[in-house]
N, C-alpha and C positions, 0 to 999 in steps of 0.2 A: 461577555461574548454571547453572540447569538447561538441558539441550540443548532443551527444548521449552517454548514460552511459550504459555499459553492453549489447549493442544491439548485433545483430547478423549479421550486415551488414558488418563488418569488420573494421568499423570506430570507434571503442571503444575509449573512452578517457582514458589517463593514469591512472586516478584514478580508473576507472572501471577495467583495466587490472590488476592494483595492487590488488584490492579486489579479483578478481577471482583467482589470482595466489597464493595467501597467505593464509594460515590457521593460526588462531589465537593461540598464544601460550597458553598452560594450565595455568590458573590462571592470564593471563594477557590479556588485550584487544589490538586490533590493534592501532596504534598511530595516526600520524597526518591525514592519510587518513579519518579515521572515523570522527574526529572532523571537518574536512573541510566539508565533505559531510553534516553533521548535521547542521553546520553553514550555508551552502548554502540553505538548506531546509527552515530554520528559516528566512533566508534573503529574501526569496521568499514569505514569509508570512505565512507559515505553522507552527502553534503553536505546540510546543513540550513539552512532560513531560516524566519522566523516566518509563521504564517498566521493568518487569522481564527479565530473561535471562536463557538460558539453564543450567541444572545442570547434573552431571554424571548420567548415567542411565536412560536417557530419561525423566528426572524430571525437575521440574521447581525451579527456585531459591527462590520461595516463600515458599517451604517446605509444602504447602497445600496438605494433602494426596488426591490423585486422582484429582489434578488440571485440570479442564476440558480444559484450554486454556494455556498449558504450555509455557512460554516464549513470550507469546502474549498479555499479559495484563499490565496495569499500576501497578505501586507499591503503589500508593496512592489512597484512596477513593476520594480525593479531585483533581482527575486528571483534571476535567473540569476548575476549578479556577486556578489550578497549571500551566496549558498550557500556554506557553509563546513563544515569539519570541526574547526575550531580549537575546542578544549575551553573556553578561557577565554571566547571570544566566546559559545559557546552558553550557558555558565553565566550570563552577563550576561543574555542574552535570557530564559532561563528565570526569573530572579529578578526582572527588571524587567517581565515580561510574564506574570504567573503564570497567567493563563487561556488564553494563546495555544496554538493548535495549531502543528504544525510540519509544512512539506512537505520532501520531499527531491527535488532536481532530477535528472531522469534524463538519459541520454546523456552524462554526464561520467564516472562510474566504473561506473555500473549501469544497466540498463534494468529495466522492470517488465512482465510479461505479466499482464494484468488480465482476469479471466473472471467469469462469473457463479457465485455461491457453490456452488451444487449441483455444477455441472459441475467447478469447482475441487476440491470435496472427493473426488469420483469420481476425477479425474486425479491428485491427490496420492496417493491409495491405490494406484492402479496403478503409479505411478512408484515409490514406496517398496517395494512388492511385488516389482517387478522389479530392485531394487537399484540403481536410478539415482540419482545424487547429486542431491538437491534443495536448493536454498539457502533463504535466509529466506522465510517465507511469512506474510502478514498476512491478517486476516479483517474485512471491514467489515460492520457491522449494517445497511447500506442494501443488502446482497445481492451483494457482490463479494468475490473473493479475489484477492490481489495476489502473484504469484511474482517474487522479486527475482533478476535474473540479471546477469551480465556484460553490458557495453554492447557493441554492435556497433562502437563507436569512432567517430571523427570523422576521416576520411582528410583528408590535406592537399588532395588533387585532389577537388574537388566531383563531378566526373563519375564518380568511383569510389563515390560514396555509393549504398547499396543501398536504392532506393526500395521501399516496401512499402505495400499497400493496407491493412494492418492498422495503420499507423502512427496513434497518437492523440495529438492535441494538446489542451490544456485546452478550447479552443473547439469541438472536434469530438466531444466526449464522447458526445452523444445520437446520433451517427452510428454509433457501434460499440457496439451492444447485446451482441454476442457477445464475441469476443476483442478486446482493446484492447492495443496494443504501445506503451508509453511509452518513448520514446527522446529524441532530441535535441529540446529546445525544450518539453519536456512536465515534469510533476511529478505526485507522489502524496503524500497525506497519510502520515506516518510514525507508527508507534504510539509511544505511546499518544495517541490523538486522540479529541475528542468531537464528535459529530454532533448536528444539531437532534433534539429528540424526548426521550422518558423513557429516560435512561441508555443512548443510542445511542452506540457506540464503534467504533474501529478497534483491533484488538489483534494481537499476534504470535500465530501458530500454531507457527511454528519462528522462533527468535529470529535476530538479526543475527550470532551468533557462527558460524553455518554458512557455509561459503565460497560465494560466488556461482558458479553453474553457467553453462555455455555456453547461451544461450537456446534453441538448435536442439535440444539434448537433451531440453528439455521440450515443444517445440512441437507435435509430432505427437500426444502424449497429450492436450494441451490443446485443439488444434483438433478432434480426435475427439469429445473430451467435450462441447465446445460444440455441435458439429452434432448429436450424439445428444440433447442435451438441448433444443436448438431443434426438432428433428423431433418429440420427444415433446409439446412444447407445441402443435405444429401438428397432431398426430394423437394424442390422449390414449389411453392404453391400449394402443398399438402396442408390439410388441417389436422392439428394434433390436439387431442382433449387435455384439458388440465386435470391434474390429480389433486384431490382435496383430502 
């Protein structure tokens, strides 16, 4: 596989080009490319579980009236214990649930730093330009960029747990319009995933073959970019200096 999935540098991998250029047929999911990408994510240690998928009319497959997160949530309440990297189990899920999206549970092996798309693109360029190791990165057509990192861990002594106002759980998504830190008790969609709307997707920019970095090595660049883009939204046209 290419070291870059779905990036804009012109070096997209064949799988990424295939995903971008093909729409799923109605009533059927895409074939080997989807399974290969999900197995690659599991092979990199990301625990997976089945999730809902889009239904006609911008609805969710769960059929919950007014579903607050259509096509973005697990199908089982036991998703944390269900999440696995077992290849055979994932193959069964993919083949028996051909339309399903998949989530990856955070706080086990990895965390996810989830930022607005434009802030994420700026931060990614700065990090790579500075020679900082950046792990897997995904882009969502609903305007977010996901940076996959090592987890902060789950200490045996709960008093040692590092509370953080940036922590984001599924039920608090709307409270974190800037940077969201998905750790223990949270999840994100793992590519490839489909969102409600016309060809709306979640795709890899940098694939899961990249090693997971320490989240603190990315945090300053991401928070700076989020603050700058938030300030620009409040004061259009203003010039904001970059921090180095």
